[in-house]
C-alpha positions in Angstrom: 15.5 -54.8 -23.7 14.8 -57.1 -20.7 17.2 -59.6 -22.1 20.1 -57.3 -23.2 23.4 -59.2 -22.6 26.8 -58.0 -21.8 28.4 -60.2 -24.5 26.5 -62.1 -27.1 26.7 -63.6 -30.6 24.0 -64.1 -33.3 24.9 -67.7 -33.9 27.3 -70.5 -33.0 30.9 -69.6 -32.0 34.1 -71.6 -32.4 37.1 -71.5 -30.1 35.8 -68.5 -28.1 37.7 -67.5 -25.0 36.4 -64.9 -22.5 39.1 -64.4 -20.0 39.9 -61.8 -17.3 36.9 -59.6 -18.0 34.9 -57.5 -15.6 31.2 -58.0 -16.6 28.5 -56.4 -14.5 25.0 -54.8 -14.4 23.4 -56.7 -17.2 19.7 -56.6 -17.4 19.6 -60.1 -19.0 22.1 -62.9 -19.1 25.7 -61.8 -18.9 27.2 -64.2 -21.6 25.7 -67.4 -23.1 26.8 -69.1 -26.3 26.3 -72.2 -28.4 29.1 -73.7 -30.5 32.3 -75.6 -30.1 35.2 -74.7 -27.8 33.7 -72.1 -25.4 35.9 -71.0 -22.5 35.0 -68.7 -19.6 38.0 -68.2 -17.4 39.0 -65.9 -14.5 36.2 -63.4 -15.0 34.7 -61.1 -12.4 30.9 -61.2 -12.9 28.3 -59.5 -10.8 24.9 -57.9 -10.8 23.6 -60.0 -13.7 20.0 -60.7 -14.7 18.8 -57.6 -13.1 15.4 -58.1 -14.7 14.6 -60.2 -11.7 16.0 -57.9 -9.1 12.5 -57.0 -7.8 12.5 -60.5 -6.3 10.0 -61.7 -8.9 10.7 -63.9 -12.0 10.1 -61.1 -14.4 12.5 -62.6 -17.0 12.1 -66.3 -16.3 15.3 -67.9 -15.0 18.1 -66.5 -17.1 21.7 -67.7 -16.5 24.6 -65.4 -15.9 27.1 -67.4 -18.0 27.0 -70.7 -19.8 25.6 -72.4 -22.9 22.4 -72.5 -24.9 21.2 -74.8 -27.7 21.7 -74.1 -31.4 18.1 -73.6 -32.4 19.1 -73.7 -36.1 20.1 -77.4 -35.6 17.2 -78.8 -33.6 18.3 -82.4 -34.0 21.9 -81.7 -32.8 21.7 -78.5 -30.7 24.4 -79.2 -28.1 27.2 -76.8 -27.4 30.4 -78.9 -26.8 33.9 -78.6 -25.4 33.0 -76.1 -22.8 35.2 -74.9 -19.9 34.0 -72.6 -17.1 37.0 -72.1 -14.7 38.0 -69.8 -11.9 35.3 -67.2 -12.3 33.9 -65.2 -9.5 30.1 -64.8 -9.9 28.1 -62.9 -7.4 24.7 -61.2 -7.1 23.2 -63.0 -10.1 19.4 -62.8 -10.2 19.1 -66.1 -12.0 21.3 -69.2 -12.4 25.0 -68.6 -11.8 26.4 -71.1 -14.3 24.3 -73.3 -16.6 25.3 -75.9 -19.2 22.0 -75.8 -20.9 22.3 -78.2 -23.8 26.1 -78.5 -23.1 28.3 -81.6 -23.5 31.9 -82.4 -22.9 32.3 -79.7 -20.2 34.3 -78.8 -17.2 33.0 -76.4 -14.5 36.0 -76.0 -12.1 37.2 -73.7 -9.4 34.4 -71.1 -9.6 33.1 -69.0 -6.7 29.4 -68.4 -6.9 27.9 -66.1 -4.2 24.3 -64.9 -3.8 22.9 -66.5 -6.8 19.1 -66.2 -6.9 17.7 -69.7 -7.7 20.5 -72.1 -8.8 24.3 -72.1 -8.5 25.3 -74.5 -11.2 22.6 -76.0 -13.5 23.0 -78.9 -16.0 19.9 -79.3 -18.3 20.1 -81.6 -21.2 23.8 -81.8 -20.4 26.2 -84.8 -20.6 29.8 -85.7 -19.9 30.4 -82.8 -17.5 32.9 -82.6 -14.6 31.9 -80.2 -11.8 34.7 -79.9 -9.4 36.3 -77.6 -6.7 33.6 -75.0 -6.8 32.3 -73.0 -3.8 28.6 -72.1 -3.9 26.8 -70.0 -1.3 23.1 -69.5 -2.1 20.7 -66.9 -0.7 17.0 -66.8 -0.2 15.1 -67.4 -3.5 12.1 -65.4 -4.7 9.1 -64.6 -2.6 7.0 -67.5 -3.9 9.7 -70.0 -3.0 11.4 -68.8 0.2 14.6 -70.2 1.4 18.0 -70.6 -0.4 18.1 -72.0 -3.9 19.8 -75.2 -5.0 23.7 -75.1 -5.3 23.9 -77.9 -7.9 20.8 -78.8 -10.0 20.4 -81.5 -12.6 17.5 -81.0 -14.8 15.4 -81.8 -17.9 13.0 -79.1 -19.0 10.6 -79.0 -21.8 11.5 -77.1 -25.0 8.7 -78.4 -27.3 8.2 -74.9 -28.6 11.6 -74.9 -30.1 11.4 -78.5 -31.5 14.7 -79.5 -29.9 15.9 -83.1 -29.6 16.5 -84.4 -26.0 19.1 -86.6 -24.4 19.2 -87.6 -20.8 21.3 -85.5 -18.4 24.0 -88.1 -17.8 27.7 -88.9 -17.3 28.2 -86.3 -14.6 31.1 -86.2 -12.1 30.5 -83.9 -9.1 33.5 -83.8 -6.8 35.3 -81.6 -4.2 32.6 -78.9 -4.2 31.8 -76.9 -1.0 28.2 -75.7 -1.0 25.5 -74.1 1.1 21.8 -73.9 0.0 18.5 -75.7 0.0 20.2 -79.0 -1.0 23.6 -80.1 -2.1 22.5 -81.7 -5.4 19.0 -82.0 -6.7 16.9 -83.1 -9.7 14.2 -81.1 -11.5 12.1 -82.1 -14.6 9.1 -80.9 -16.5 6.6 -83.3 -18.1 7.5 -84.0 -21.6 6.5 -86.7 -24.2 10.1 -87.5 -25.0 11.4 -90.8 -23.6 14.8 -89.1 -22.9 13.6 -87.0 -19.9 15.6 -88.7 -17.1 19.1 -88.6 -15.5 21.7 -91.3 -15.5 25.3 -92.2 -14.4 26.1 -89.5 -11.9 29.0 -89.6 -9.4 28.8 -87.4 -6.3 32.0 -87.8 -4.3 34.1 -86.0 -1.7 31.9 -82.9 -1.5 31.1 -81.0 1.6 27.4 -80.1 1.6 25.7 -77.8 4.1 21.9 -77.9 3.3 18.8 -76.4 4.9 16.9 -79.4 3.6 17.9 -82.8 2.3 21.3 -82.6 0.7 20.8 -85.4 -1.8 17.6 -84.8 -3.7 18.1 -86.9 -6.9 14.4 -87.8 -6.9 11.9 -89.6 -9.1 11.6 -89.2 -12.8 8.4 -88.8 -14.7 6.2 -91.9 -14.8 7.0 -94.1 -17.8 10.5 -92.7 -18.3 13.6 -95.0 -17.9 14.9 -95.4 -14.4 18.4 -94.0 -13.7 21.3 -96.3 -13.2 24.7 -96.0 -11.5 24.2 -93.1 -9.1 27.2 -93.1 -6.8 27.2 -91.0 -3.6 30.5 -91.7 -2.0 32.8 -90.1 0.7 30.9 -86.9 1.2 30.6 -84.8 4.4 27.0 -83.8 4.8 25.2 -81.5 7.3 21.5 -81.4 6.4 18.2 -80.1 7.8 16.1 -82.9 6.5 17.0 -86.6 5.8 18.1 -87.5 2.3 16.4 -90.5 0.6 16.6 -92.4 -2.6 13.4 -92.9 -4.7 11.8 -96.2 -3.7 11.2 -97.1 -7.3 14.9 -97.3 -8.1 16.7 -97.3 -4.8 18.9 -100.1 -6.1 20.4 -97.6 -8.7 22.0 -95.7 -5.8 25.4 -96.9 -4.6 26.0 -95.0 -1.4 29.0 -95.4 1.0 31.8 -93.8 3.0 29.8 -90.6 3.7 29.8 -88.7 7.0 26.4 -87.4 8.1 26.9 -84.7 10.7 24.8 -84.1 13.8 22.0 -86.3 12.6 21.0 -90.0 12.5 21.9 -91.9 9.3 19.2 -91.1 6.7 17.4 -93.7 4.6 19.8 -93.3 1.7 22.9 -94.1 3.8 25.1 -97.0 2.9 26.5 -99.7 5.1 29.8 -98.0 5.7 28.4 -94.5 6.2 28.8 -92.9 9.6 26.9 -90.5 11.8 29.1 -88.1 13.7 27.6 -86.0 16.5 28.8 -82.8 18.1 30.5 -81.3 15.0 30.4 -77.5 14.8 29.2 -76.7 11.3 28.9 -73.0 10.3 27.2 -71.7 7.2 30.3 -71.1 5.0 31.0 -67.6 3.6 34.1 -68.9 1.9 35.0 -72.5 1.2 37.8 -72.5 3.7 35.3 -72.0 6.5 34.6 -75.7 6.2 38.2 -76.9 5.9 38.4 -77.6 9.7 35.7 -80.3 9.3 38.4 -82.5 7.8 39.7 -83.2 11.4 36.2 -84.3 12.5 34.7 -86.3 9.6 37.3 -89.1 9.5 38.6 -91.2 6.7 36.8 -93.5 4.3 37.8 -96.5 2.3 38.7 -95.9 -1.3 35.8 -96.1 -3.8 35.9 -92.7 -5.4 38.7 -91.9 -7.7 39.4 -88.3 -6.6 43.2 -87.9 -6.3 43.2 -84.2 -5.1 41.0 -82.2 -2.7 39.3 -78.8 -3.0 42.6 -76.9 -2.8 44.5 -79.4 -5.0 46.3 -81.1 -2.1 46.9 -84.9 -2.8 44.5 -87.3 -1.2 45.5 -90.3 0.8 45.7 -93.2 -1.7 44.3 -95.7 0.9 42.1 -93.7 3.4 41.0 -90.4 1.9 39.3 -88.0 4.2 35.5 -87.6 3.7 34.4 -84.4 2.3 36.1 -81.8 0.1 39.3 -81.4 2.2 42.2 -83.5 3.3 43.5 -82.5 6.8 
């Protein structure tokens, strides 16, 4: 069938570990589960979601690996205690990793190459740490040309399933190295639930190379609660269009210590952000391609509790280097 998966279960799982597997050439998603205690670790995953390989969304937007809601428990459908660590995911014709109705999660140390529309997606997700990942996006489908979003925060509508909603919230995004349309972005679909919004997100010590605006945490649907406590701190950012905070709740954004490379400070910049000209920034093919930027982006004051860098080297306790790498 179009949605045939490499590994699947008929219902919730408990304490499932998929480790060291070689999973490839799946017409649908590679492996997605609901339940408690789900671990994907050190897997080699490629050529997934081939239903879309004609460069059209023939199968919607399936995810290669991640979580799904428990439709048998529509009022408490969240998968919980999820770890996605040290996987290599490439040539996925959908979303590389998605915590779709996932909570209490860690997405760490993954390499995602040539994912079709999103690298890491969090939809109806909460209490998730996304750290030390490398994401290289490629051009999306023909109706939406250009690379997809490396990290996407979203709230989609699942009225047809009768699922409860909670805001996508309590996210910590650190030490990631990405290339794509943006660095981190927000997406929503109109929905009558009051819970369709995002809240309490920290984006710190990442290195983003973006064709467009790197920070695209935009407006929520009219009438929904405004986000609070959006921290954008100590990142190194090269972007093709200027980032901006939504005017309606710009005071919810706490921005500072960032280095904006080869461009004037954008509207979202904080008082201690800096603009640095003349920095050679290549599109990264591996994360280490951007490690040399550590010598150019300078140090920032403390303000983001990120004690190690992308390669687990200790950060300076008083003047950590901006971006994902210490020198």
